[in-house]
N, C-alpha and C positions, 0 to 999 in steps of 0.2 A: 150976187154971183161973186163979186170981188171979195166980199167979207168971208164967204164960205171958203174961197181959195186960200185966203189968209189963215183961216182956222186950220185948214188941212196942212199948210206949210208948217204951222206951229206944231201940229201933231207929229209931222214927220221929223222935225228937229228934236222934239221931246223924245220920240221913239228911239232916235239914234243915240241920244245921250243916256237913255235909261236901258239900253240894250244889255241883255245878259245879267241884269240885276235881279236880286231875289228879295221878296218882301213876305210878311206874314200877316194874316188877318188878325185884327186886334182881339182883345178879351171879350168883346161882345159875343153873345151866344151864337148868332148867325149874321152874315152879311149878304146882301143881295148882289148877285152877279147879273148885270143887265146887258142888253144888246147895244146900248148907247149911253150917252153922258147925261141923261136927264131921267127923272122919275117917270116920265111918260113912256120911256122905252120898256119893252117887255123884260120880264125876269127870266134869265136862262136857268139859274139854279140858286140855291142857298148854300153859302160856304160856311161851314162850322168854324168856330174860333180855333185859331192855331193852324188853319190850313195853309200849307206852303204853296205859293204861287210865283210864277215868273213874270216879271214886268216886261211888257212889250212896248209901252208908250204911255205918255201922260198928257192930260188936258188941264193945265193949270187954271185956265179961265173958268172951266166948268167944275174943277175940283175932283176930276175923275182920273183913274189910271186903268189902262188896258192891261189885262193879265191873262195868263194861261195856267190852268191847274195841272196837277200831275197826270190826270187822265186825258189831257189834251183839250179840255173845254176852254174856250176863250170868251172874254166879256169885259165889261167895265164895272169897277167898284169905286166907291168914294175913297179918295186918297187918304183922308183922315182916319180911315179904318185900317190902314196898313202900317206895319211897324218894321223896323230894320232887324229886330230880333224876334224869336218865337215868343208867344204869349207866356205870361208868368206861370200860368197853370202848366203849360207844356214844359217850360223850363224846370218847374218844380217836379213834374213827373220824371223828366229826364234826369234831374239831379237825384231824385229818390231812387230811380233805377240804377244809376251809377253808384250811389251810396250802398245799395243792396248788393250790387256786384262786387264793390270793394270789400264790403263786410264778408261776403262769401269767400272772396280771395284771401282775406285776412284769416278766416277760419281754416281755409285750406293750408295756408302757410303755417298757421299755428299747429295744425295737425302734423304737417311735415317736420316742423321743428321738434315736436314731441317724439316723432319717429326717429329723427336724427339723434336726439338725446338718448333715446333708448338704445339705438345702435352704438352710440358712443360708449354708453355704460357697458354694453355687451363686449365691445372691443377692448375697453379698459380691463374688464374681467378676464377676457381671453389673453390679453397681454400679460396680466399678472400670472395667469396659469402658465403661459409660455415662458415667463421668467423663471418660475419654479422648475418647469420641465428642462429649461436650458441649464440650470444649475445642476439638476440631476444628471443630465447628459455629460456635463463637464466632469462631475465626480466619477461617472462611469468610464469616461475617457481616460481619466487619470489612473483608474484601477486597471483598465485594459493595457495602458502603457506600462504600468508596473508589472503586470502579468506577462506582457510581451517581453519586457526586459529580463524577467526571471526565466521565461521560456528560452530566450536567446542564450542566456548564461547556461541554462541546463543543457541546451543543445550543444553548446561549445564543450561543456564538460563531458557530455555523452560522446562527442567526436574524439576527445582526448582519450577517454576510457577505451573506445573502440580501437584507437591507434595502439594504446598500450596493450590491449588484449591481443591484437594481431601480432604485436612484437613478442608477447609472452607465448602465444601459440607457436610462433616461428621458433623461439628459443626451445620450447618444449619438444617440437618436432626434431630440432637439432640434437637435443639431449637423448631423445628416443633413438635417433640414429646412432649417436655415440654409444649408448647402452647396448644397442643391438650389435654394433661392431665389437664392443668389449666382450659381449657374450660369445660371439663367434671366435674372437681371439683367445678367450679363456678356454673354450672347448678345444680349440686347436692346440693350445699349450698343454692342456691336460692329456690330450690324445698323444702329443709328442712325448710328454713325460711318461705316460703309460707304455708307449712303444719303447722308450729308452730303457725303462725298468725291465721290460720283457726281454729286450735285447741283452741287457746286462745279465739278467737271470740265465738266459741261454748260454751266454759266454761263460758265466760262472759254472754253469752245469757241465760245460764241455772242458773247461780248463782245470777245474779242481780235481776231477778224477785222474787226469793225466799227471797232475802234480803228485797225487798220492801214489800212483804207480811208480813214478820216478823215484820217490823217496824209498819205497819198499825195495826197489831194485838196488839202490845204493846201500841200503841197510843189509840186503842179502849178500851183497858182494863183500861186506865187511865180515 
């Protein structure tokens, strides 16, 4: 009874020390999971190589470790069949999977690099085209500036000509008015001259006969 109690105490201490640890079944094809720490205990199940188990306690005297599998099954396995790391085969498979994943990622990155290079080449070509277009636009801008300057000068000249034309029209209107006044004055002068001639003619017509009569009378008296 005392010996069994001592064994239980050792198991409790070992369980406390090994709590929350993780071990892996060794590279053996299968390891027996038993209900106890001897080969006389019944087999609960067979654990394939690389199976991950949680350590619940150890019996160093018997050389067994109490474990729990991922599905919750508990039992005892020989401690020498447990490892701190996954089995080499599992590690190899994991490394292979990781290498394949890395290779796939490298292929993706390579494809992305090619796409970026293609986009860069396209952008370089577009930039070259934009440079030529920019130069064309600069040339066109200079031409527009020259045309604009010519247009401004032409507009200035046009305004000056309009001002001169308006002045000429005003002068012409003044000359027309002067000519019209001159015509009226000339007509008036001619009218007055004609009237004077007529008056003189009438006067001569009245005076000359009287002069003749007077002369005849004087000659008769002689």
